[in-house]
matplotlib code that plots the C-alpha trace (Angstrom):
import matplotlib.pyplot as plt

x = [108.3, 109.0, 105.7, 105.2, 108.6, 107.7, 104.0, 105.9, 107.6, 105.0, 103.3, 106.3, 106.4, 103.0, 103.1, 106.1, 104.5, 102.1, 104.5, 105.0, 108.3, 110.7, 109.3, 112.4, 113.7, 112.1, 114.2, 113.5, 114.8, 112.5, 109.5, 110.1, 110.5, 106.9, 105.4, 106.3, 105.9, 102.9, 99.6, 98.1, 94.4, 93.6, 90.1, 89.0, 92.4, 93.8, 95.9, 93.6, 96.1, 97.5, 94.4, 92.2, 88.9, 85.2, 82.7, 78.9, 75.7, 74.5, 71.7, 68.8, 69.8, 73.4, 74.9, 78.3, 79.3, 79.0, 80.3, 83.7, 83.3, 83.4, 86.2, 88.5, 88.2, 88.7, 85.8, 87.4, 88.2, 84.4, 83.1, 85.7, 84.1, 80.4, 81.1, 83.5, 82.7, 78.6, 79.0, 81.0, 79.8, 76.9, 77.0, 73.4, 72.3, 73.5, 71.1, 70.0, 71.3, 74.3, 77.6, 80.5, 84.2, 86.1, 89.7, 91.4, 95.5, 97.1, 98.5, 97.2, 95.2, 93.2, 91.9, 90.2, 92.0, 89.9, 86.1, 84.4, 80.5, 79.1, 76.9, 75.6, 77.3, 79.6, 80.1, 81.6, 83.2, 86.4, 87.2, 90.8, 91.8, 95.3, 96.2, 95.6, 93.8, 91.0, 90.4, 86.9, 86.5, 83.9, 85.3, 84.2, 85.2, 86.2, 83.4, 83.4, 80.9, 79.3, 77.3, 74.3, 71.6, 68.1, 64.5, 61.2, 57.8, 54.4, 52.2, 50.8, 52.7, 55.8, 57.3, 56.1, 58.0, 61.3, 61.3, 60.6, 64.2, 65.9, 66.6, 67.0, 63.2, 65.1, 65.1, 61.1, 61.4, 64.0, 61.9, 58.7, 60.3, 62.4, 59.2, 56.7, 55.2, 55.3, 53.8, 50.9, 52.1, 49.4, 47.7, 50.2, 49.0, 49.4, 52.5, 54.3, 58.3, 61.3, 65.1, 67.7, 71.3, 72.5, 75.6, 75.3, 77.5, 79.7, 82.1, 84.9, 84.0, 80.8, 78.6, 75.9, 75.8, 72.7, 72.3, 73.8, 70.8, 69.8, 72.2, 69.9, 66.4, 63.8, 60.0, 57.3, 54.0, 50.8, 53.4, 55.0, 58.5, 60.5, 64.3, 65.5, 69.3, 71.3, 73.0, 75.2, 73.8, 75.5, 79.2, 79.3, 76.3, 76.7, 73.4, 72.5, 69.1, 67.3, 66.7, 65.0, 66.9, 65.5, 67.4, 64.0, 64.0, 61.7, 61.3, 57.9, 58.2, 56.2, 57.1, 54.4, 53.5, 54.5, 55.8, 58.3, 57.3, 53.7, 50.3, 47.4, 44.6, 42.0, 41.8, 40.3, 37.1, 33.8, 31.1, 33.0, 30.5, 31.8, 30.6, 31.3, 28.9, 26.1, 27.5, 26.5, 28.2, 31.2, 33.5, 37.0, 39.0, 42.6, 44.6, 45.4, 48.7, 49.0, 52.4, 53.2, 53.3, 56.2, 56.9, 58.5, 56.3, 58.1, 57.0, 56.0, 57.8, 59.6, 57.5, 56.7, 54.4, 51.5, 50.1, 51.4, 48.7, 45.8, 42.0, 39.0, 38.9, 42.2, 44.1, 47.7, 48.4, 50.8, 49.9, 52.8, 52.0, 54.7, 53.6, 50.6, 49.2, 49.9, 49.5, 49.4, 48.2, 49.1, 46.6, 46.8, 50.1, 51.7, 54.0, 55.0, 58.4, 58.3, 56.5, 54.3, 56.9, 59.4, 60.9, 61.0, 62.8, 61.4, 61.7, 62.6, 60.6, 57.8, 56.0, 55.6, 52.7, 50.1, 46.3, 45.3, 41.9, 39.0, 41.0, 40.4, 44.3, 48.1, 48.1, 48.6, 45.8, 47.5, 45.5, 46.4, 44.7, 45.5, 43.9, 42.4, 40.5, 41.1, 42.1, 43.2, 47.0, 47.5, 45.1, 47.0, 49.6, 51.7, 54.8, 58.1, 61.4, 63.4, 65.4, 69.0, 70.4, 71.0, 74.8, 75.2, 73.4, 76.2, 78.1, 75.0, 74.0, 77.5, 77.4, 73.9, 74.6, 76.7, 74.1, 70.9, 72.6, 73.7, 69.9, 68.5, 70.5, 69.1, 66.4, 63.1, 62.7, 60.9, 57.2, 56.3, 53.8, 50.6, 50.2, 47.0, 49.5, 52.5, 50.1, 48.8, 52.2, 53.2, 50.4]
y = [-46.8, -44.5, -43.3, -42.0, -39.4, -38.8, -37.7, -35.7, -33.9, -32.8, -31.5, -29.4, -28.0, -27.0, -25.2, -23.8, -21.8, -20.4, -19.2, -15.5, -14.5, -11.8, -8.3, -7.1, -3.8, -0.6, 1.0, 4.6, 6.2, 3.9, 4.8, 8.7, 8.1, 5.8, 9.1, 11.4, 9.7, 11.9, 10.2, 9.7, 9.4, 8.3, 8.8, 9.7, 8.9, 11.8, 12.0, 14.4, 15.4, 17.6, 19.8, 21.7, 19.7, 21.5, 18.6, 19.4, 18.8, 20.8, 23.2, 24.8, 27.6, 26.5, 26.6, 25.5, 28.8, 30.4, 27.9, 27.8, 31.8, 31.4, 29.3, 31.3, 29.7, 32.4, 33.1, 31.8, 28.1, 28.2, 29.0, 26.7, 23.4, 24.9, 25.3, 22.3, 19.4, 19.5, 15.9, 14.9, 17.6, 19.4, 22.3, 22.9, 19.3, 19.4, 18.1, 19.3, 16.9, 15.3, 15.2, 17.3, 17.8, 20.9, 20.1, 23.7, 24.6, 24.8, 28.3, 31.5, 31.9, 28.5, 28.6, 25.4, 23.1, 20.4, 19.5, 15.9, 15.8, 12.2, 11.4, 8.0, 6.0, 4.6, 7.5, 10.7, 13.4, 14.9, 18.7, 19.7, 23.4, 23.0, 23.4, 26.5, 23.9, 22.7, 19.1, 17.0, 13.3, 10.3, 8.0, 5.0, 4.0, 0.5, -1.8, -5.1, -8.1, -10.3, -13.2, -13.4, -16.6, -15.6, -17.7, -16.7, -17.9, -15.8, -15.0, -11.8, -10.2, -10.7, -7.7, -8.5, -12.0, -9.8, -7.4, -9.8, -11.7, -8.1, -8.2, -5.2, -4.3, -3.9, -7.8, -7.6, -5.5, -8.0, -11.4, -9.6, -8.6, -11.9, -14.2, -11.4, -13.9, -16.8, -15.9, -13.3, -11.3, -9.8, -13.1, -15.0, -18.1, -18.4, -20.4, -19.8, -19.7, -18.3, -18.6, -16.1, -15.9, -12.4, -10.1, -7.4, -4.1, -2.6, 0.3, 0.8, -2.9, -1.6, 1.1, -1.0, 0.3, -1.8, -5.5, -6.7, -8.5, -12.0, -14.7, -17.2, -17.8, -20.3, -19.7, -22.5, -21.0, -23.1, -25.9, -25.6, -25.2, -22.7, -22.0, -18.6, -18.3, -15.2, -16.2, -14.0, -15.7, -13.0, -11.7, -9.4, -7.4, -7.9, -9.2, -10.9, -13.0, -15.2, -19.1, -21.9, -25.1, -26.9, -23.5, -21.8, -18.2, -16.4, -13.2, -13.0, -10.6, -7.7, -6.3, -7.4, -3.5, -0.4, 1.1, 0.0, 0.1, 0.6, -1.1, -2.2, 0.7, -1.0, -4.2, -4.9, -5.3, -5.1, -5.0, -2.3, 0.3, 4.0, 6.3, 9.6, 8.1, 7.3, 3.5, 2.5, -0.4, 1.2, -1.1, -0.6, -2.3, -1.4, -2.0, 0.9, 1.3, 3.8, 5.7, 9.5, 12.0, 11.9, 8.3, 7.0, 5.0, 2.1, 0.7, -2.8, -4.1, -3.6, -1.6, 1.7, 4.6, 5.2, 7.9, 10.4, 13.1, 14.2, 13.3, 13.3, 11.6, 9.6, 12.7, 12.6, 9.0, 7.0, 3.9, 1.4, -1.2, -4.2, -6.5, -7.6, -9.3, -7.0, -3.1, -1.4, 2.0, 4.1, 6.8, 10.1, 10.9, 14.2, 14.6, 12.1, 11.3, 10.2, 11.0, 9.4, 7.4, 6.9, 3.1, 2.0, -0.7, -2.7, -0.5, 2.6, 5.9, 6.8, 9.2, 10.0, 9.7, 12.4, 13.4, 14.5, 13.5, 11.6, 10.1, 10.8, 10.7, 9.8, 6.7, 5.3, 3.0, 0.3, -1.3, -4.1, -5.4, -8.4, -9.0, -5.6, -6.6, -5.3, -8.0, -8.3, -8.6, -10.2, -13.2, -13.3, -16.4, -14.2, -16.0, -16.3, -15.4, -17.9, -20.1, -20.7, -22.2, -25.8, -24.7, -22.7, -25.4, -27.6, -24.5, -23.6, -26.6, -26.9, -23.6, -23.8, -27.1, -26.0, -22.9, -25.2, -27.4, -24.2, -23.0, -26.4, -26.6, -23.4, -23.9, -22.1, -20.4, -22.2, -21.1, -20.2, -22.6, -21.2, -20.3, -23.0, -25.9, -24.7, -24.6, -28.5, -29.5, -28.0, -29.8]
z = [43.7, 40.4, 40.1, 43.8, 43.3, 39.7, 41.2, 44.1, 41.9, 39.3, 42.5, 44.1, 40.3, 40.4, 43.5, 42.9, 40.0, 42.3, 44.3, 44.2, 42.8, 44.1, 42.1, 40.1, 41.0, 38.8, 37.1, 38.1, 34.5, 32.8, 35.4, 34.3, 31.0, 31.0, 33.3, 30.7, 27.5, 25.7, 25.2, 21.7, 21.2, 17.8, 16.5, 12.8, 11.6, 13.5, 16.8, 18.9, 21.7, 18.7, 18.9, 20.9, 20.5, 20.1, 20.3, 20.2, 17.7, 14.9, 16.5, 14.9, 13.0, 12.8, 9.1, 8.1, 7.0, 10.2, 12.5, 10.8, 10.4, 14.3, 14.6, 12.2, 9.1, 6.3, 3.8, 0.5, 2.2, 3.2, 0.1, -1.6, 0.5, -0.5, -4.4, -5.1, -2.7, -3.0, -4.2, -1.1, 1.7, 0.9, 3.5, 3.0, 4.2, 7.7, 10.1, 13.4, 16.0, 13.8, 16.2, 14.8, 15.8, 15.1, 15.5, 16.5, 16.4, 19.8, 19.1, 20.0, 16.7, 17.8, 14.1, 12.9, 10.8, 10.7, 10.8, 11.2, 10.5, 11.6, 9.1, 11.3, 13.6, 10.8, 8.5, 8.5, 6.4, 6.8, 5.8, 6.0, 5.7, 7.0, 3.4, 0.8, -1.2, 1.3, 0.8, 1.8, 2.0, 2.8, 5.3, 7.6, 11.0, 11.5, 11.9, 13.7, 12.5, 15.2, 13.8, 15.5, 15.9, 17.2, 17.2, 17.9, 18.4, 17.2, 19.9, 18.6, 16.0, 14.5, 15.6, 19.0, 18.8, 17.3, 20.3, 22.7, 21.5, 21.7, 18.0, 15.9, 14.7, 11.3, 10.9, 11.1, 7.8, 6.6, 7.0, 5.8, 2.4, 2.0, 2.5, 0.8, -1.4, 0.7, 3.7, 4.6, 7.4, 8.2, 8.5, 10.9, 13.1, 16.8, 17.1, 13.9, 14.6, 12.9, 13.2, 11.7, 11.2, 10.3, 11.6, 14.1, 13.5, 16.3, 16.5, 18.9, 20.1, 21.9, 20.3, 18.3, 14.6, 13.2, 11.6, 8.2, 5.7, 7.1, 5.9, 6.5, 7.7, 8.2, 9.3, 10.1, 8.9, 9.5, 10.2, 6.8, 7.1, 4.5, 4.6, 2.8, 2.2, 0.8, -2.1, -4.8, -8.3, -10.5, -9.1, -11.7, -11.0, -7.2, -7.0, -3.9, -3.8, -1.5, -2.8, -0.6, 0.2, -3.5, -5.4, -6.0, -5.7, -3.1, -5.3, -7.4, -10.5, -8.5, -4.9, -2.4, -1.2, -3.2, 0.0, 2.8, 6.2, 5.7, 7.1, 5.0, 6.1, 3.6, 1.3, -1.8, -1.4, -3.5, -1.0, 0.8, 2.6, 3.2, 5.5, 3.5, 1.0, 3.6, 4.3, 0.5, -1.3, -3.2, -3.8, -3.3, -6.0, -4.7, -1.3, 0.7, 2.5, 4.9, 5.6, 6.4, 3.8, 1.6, 2.0, -1.3, -3.5, -5.3, -8.8, -7.9, -11.2, -14.5, -16.7, -18.5, -17.3, -19.5, -17.0, -14.7, -14.3, -11.7, -12.0, -9.8, -7.0, -7.9, -7.0, -8.5, -9.8, -12.1, -14.1, -15.5, -17.9, -16.9, -19.9, -22.1, -19.2, -15.6, -14.9, -11.7, -11.1, -7.4, -6.3, -4.0, -4.2, -2.9, -6.6, -9.2, -10.1, -13.5, -16.3, -19.2, -21.3, -18.6, -18.3, -14.5, -13.1, -9.6, -6.7, -8.5, -6.7, -8.8, -6.2, -2.7, -0.4, -0.2, 0.4, -3.0, -4.5, -2.1, 0.8, 4.6, 5.4, 3.9, 1.7, -1.3, -3.2, -4.9, -8.0, -10.1, -13.6, -15.0, -18.6, -18.3, -14.8, -11.7, -9.2, -5.5, -5.9, -2.3, -4.0, -7.0, -7.9, -9.5, -11.7, -9.4, -10.8, -12.3, -10.0, -9.7, -13.0, -12.9, -13.6, -10.0, -8.5, -7.2, -5.7, -4.3, -2.3, -1.3, 0.4, 2.2, 3.6, 6.9, 7.2, 7.0, 9.4, 11.7, 11.1, 12.4, 15.4, 16.5, 19.6, 19.7, 22.9, 25.7, 26.6, 29.6, 31.4, 32.7, 35.9, 36.8, 35.2, 37.5, 40.5, 39.5, 39.3, 42.8, 44.4]

ax = plt.figure().add_subplot(projection="3d")
ax.plot(x, y, z, "-o")
ax.set_aspect("equal")
plt.show()
C-alpha cells in the first residue's frame, strides 16, 4: 500500500511540473529600461554602434591613400602609415576583392577613425587614426576548432574521393605530402582506402575558415596498411613530423616533387619520341612538373648551389649538390632566386616556373643525379629521415595509442550496390 501511495505521489509531482505556472506581473519600469538599453555590436575589438560604418571591398584602381583622403584623414597620417608600418601593413599590397571597414566618427565631420583591412577570414589589420600618433597592428578573430573524422574509398582518384566526402581539398595535398615516399599517388588502385583525423576552423561558429594540418591518417594501398601520426619530436624548434605506428619517420631526405599543387606532365623516359624532333627517340632524363608561370620551385633537399645560369634548351636553371652521392637540377625557370655558392635548405624557394629554353608549356624539368648518373627519382629508394630516437619512443607510443584506436573505429563509406545486383535481389 505504501508503494501505491508513493507512486501516486510521484505522478502528482511530475504532473505539477508540467502545469503552466502563473506568470509574474511585468515591472513596467524594468521593461522600459530594457527597451531603452543601448545595443552593443562588438566586432574586431570595437563597439560598432559607436561609429558610422563604411563596409566595402577593394576595387580595381583603389589605393589606401585615396580611400583615406575621401574619408577625411589628414595626409600626414596617411604618410605615417605608408612609411612607418610597412612591415605591419604595406599599403602598396592591398588586393582587389579584399573586404574592409572604415569606422567614422558620428559627429558632423564624419572623419575616418579606424580602418580595418581583412587579410583573410581569420586575420585582419587595424589602422587607428584617433590619436596624433597613428597606430597599426595585426589581429586575429577568435577561431573555434572542431575535430573531424573522415574516410573514403578510391574509385577514380584521391581528389575525387576527398570531394565526394565533402572534405576540404587541402586534405588531398596534405595526404599526398605525408605519404609522398610510401605511396605513388599517380598510380593509386581502385579500392585503396583512407581515414583522416583533422580539425576544421570556424569564425563566429559558422564561417568556415579552412582546416588544420592532419593529426592522424590511415591509408590502405594495395592491401598494405600505412599509419601516420603528427608528432612534435623537437619542442624547442617546434618541428612537427609524421611517424608511422613503429616510430619510423615518413619523410625522406628529399621532397617528392619540387613544386606544390602540380601534376607530372612527362616522366623520366629513355625511349621517348618527340613530335618537335620528328618523332625521333630523344631520351628524357627528367621529370616534368606542370604548373602556372610564377609558381615557386623548391629545393628538394639541403645542399649548395653549384650553378645558377642560362644555357641553350635548358633555359634558366639551378643545379644543387646535396652530398657526395646526389645532385638535382631545375630547368626552364622564369627567374632564379639563388646564386652559385648559396646554401639552401629543403623547401627553400630557388626560382619560379617559366618557359625559358625549349619548352611547349610552363613547367619545371626536374633532373636527379646519383653518383654522377641521371636516374629516375620516383624509382629510387632514397634514404629516410631519422626515426624517432629511442628515449622518445615510450612517450610517443603512449600518445598514439588512443589516436590509433580512434582511427581504427572510423568506418569506410558503404559502396553502392550495382543496379543489376539490386534488381536480382528484388526478383
